C-alpha positions as a Python dict, from the first residue, in 0.01 Angstrom:
ca = {
    (1, 'M'): (0, 0, 0),
    (2, 'S'): (153, 310, -126),
    (3, 'I'): (64, 669, -1),
    (4, 'A'): (282, 833, -262),
    (5, 'G'): (-26, 989, -430),
    (6, 'I'): (-98, 1194, -116),
    (7, 'S'): (-8, 1565, -156),
    (8, 'G'): (-64, 1680, 191),
    (9, 'V'): (-245, 1998, 288),
    (10, 'G'): (-177, 2316, 108),
    (11, 'G'): (113, 2174, -94),
    (12, 'I'): (317, 2055, 240),
    (13, 'S'): (408, 1664, 222),
    (14, 'P'): (237, 1466, 479),
    (15, 'S'): (558, 1398, 670),
    (16, 'A'): (621, 1759, 705),
    (17, 'L'): (263, 1826, 829),
    (18, 'I'): (311, 1548, 1080),
    (19, 'Q'): (642, 1693, 1207),
    (20, 'Q'): (478, 2057, 1227),
    (21, 'V'): (165, 1899, 1434),
    (22, 'Q'): (407, 1713, 1667),
    (23, 'G'): (634, 2022, 1693),
    (24, 'A'): (315, 2211, 1807),
    (25, 'A'): (210, 1946, 2052),
    (26, 'T'): (551, 1932, 2222),
    (27, 'S'): (581, 2308, 2243),
    (28, 'T'): (237, 2349, 2410),
    (29, 'G'): (313, 2056, 2675),
    (30, 'V'): (37, 1833, 2484),
    (31, 'G'): (136, 1469, 2486),
    (32, 'A'): (399, 1505, 2772),
    (33, 'A'): (359, 1222, 2994),
    (34, 'D'): (538, 1331, 3314),
    (35, 'G'): (637, 1682, 3278),
    (36, 'A'): (994, 1623, 3209),
    (37, 'D'): (976, 1742, 2864),
    (38, 'G'): (673, 1973, 2903),
    (39, 'A'): (420, 2100, 3168),
    (40, 'G'): (221, 1820, 3316),
    (41, 'F'): (-158, 1798, 3331),
    (42, 'G'): (-165, 1953, 3675),
    (43, 'E'): (61, 2256, 3595),
    (44, 'W'): (-146, 2305, 3279),
    (45, 'L'): (-465, 2301, 3470),
    (46, 'G'): (-329, 2544, 3716),
    (47, 'N'): (-220, 2795, 3452),
    (48, 'A'): (-557, 2775, 3272),
    (49, 'L'): (-733, 2857, 3598),
    (50, 'D'): (-489, 3147, 3674),
    (51, 'T'): (-585, 3265, 3302),
    (52, 'V'): (-974, 3248, 3393),
    (53, 'S'): (-882, 3420, 3735),
    (54, 'A'): (-679, 3710, 3556),
    (55, 'S'): (-969, 3764, 3295),
    (56, 'Q'): (-1225, 3797, 3580),
    (57, 'T'): (-990, 4050, 3753),
    (58, 'R'): (-931, 4247, 3438),
    (59, 'A'): (-1298, 4269, 3358),
    (60, 'D'): (-1390, 4364, 3698),
    (61, 'S'): (-1104, 4648, 3697),
    (62, 'L'): (-1271, 4777, 3365),
    (63, 'A'): (-1600, 4778, 3501),
    (64, 'V'): (-1487, 4990, 3781),
    (65, 'Q'): (-1353, 5228, 3545),
    (66, 'A'): (-1645, 5229, 3324),
    (67, 'A'): (-1874, 5295, 3628),
    (68, 'T'): (-1644, 5582, 3732),
    (69, 'G'): (-1601, 5747, 3390),
    (70, 'D'): (-1228, 5683, 3374),
    (71, 'L'): (-1265, 5418, 3074),
    (72, 'S'): (-1197, 5607, 2733),
    (73, 'A'): (-1314, 5291, 2531),
    (74, 'I'): (-1610, 5118, 2625),
    (75, 'H'): (-1533, 4836, 2381),
    (76, 'D'): (-1228, 4740, 2601),
    (77, 'F'): (-1481, 4658, 2888),
    (78, 'T'): (-1722, 4483, 2650),
    (79, 'I'): (-1456, 4236, 2512),
    (80, 'A'): (-1284, 4175, 2864),
    (81, 'S'): (-1652, 4109, 3004),
    (82, 'T'): (-1724, 3867, 2718),
    (83, 'E'): (-1390, 3691, 2721),
    (84, 'A'): (-1417, 3640, 3104),
    (85, 'Q'): (-1769, 3505, 3048),
    (86, 'L'): (-1662, 3254, 2777),
    (87, 'L'): (-1365, 3162, 2983),
    (88, 'T'): (-1606, 3079, 3282),
    (89, 'Q'): (-1843, 2865, 3063),
    (90, 'L'): (-1565, 2683, 2916),
    (91, 'T'): (-1441, 2603, 3281),
    (92, 'V'): (-1765, 2489, 3407),
    (93, 'E'): (-1812, 2279, 3101),
    (94, 'V'): (-1473, 2112, 3139),
    (95, 'R'): (-1560, 2049, 3503),
    (96, 'N'): (-1911, 1901, 3412),
    (97, 'R'): (-1764, 1664, 3153),
    (98, 'A'): (-1471, 1550, 3412),
    (99, 'I'): (-1734, 1494, 3682),
    (100, 'E'): (-1956, 1304, 3405),
    (101, 'A'): (-1637, 1073, 3299),
    (102, 'F'): (-1567, 1011, 3677),
    (103, 'N'): (-1915, 899, 3726),
    (104, 'D'): (-1908, 683, 3419),
    (105, 'I'): (-1595, 514, 3549),
    (106, 'M'): (-1723, 454, 3910),
    (107, 'R'): (-2051, 282, 3731),
    (108, 'M'): (-1833, 33, 3528),
    (109, 'Q'): (-1843, -324, 3670),
    (110, 'V'): (-1532, -471, 3744),
}
């Protein structure tokens, strides 16, 4: 079975595309088994929660500035507020899926 006829995506060979995806996964810590060659899952999760917290703090700060009249561009507050809302919704959904997966595992018969 030959794959010589596959031209890849956008003129990139399949092997070059695979190397790019693997390089991106390694640089972001995806696929790291134990944190030796990247961030572990716990560290990644902590960083994600810190990002959510920072987003909420920024939105709160801009809300205070908008209320006091110190904010020159209201769209900054709107963007920050929407970003914080979406990150919070994503966090809640990930938590719900994790709890659902845990419950499914606990219902398995051994």
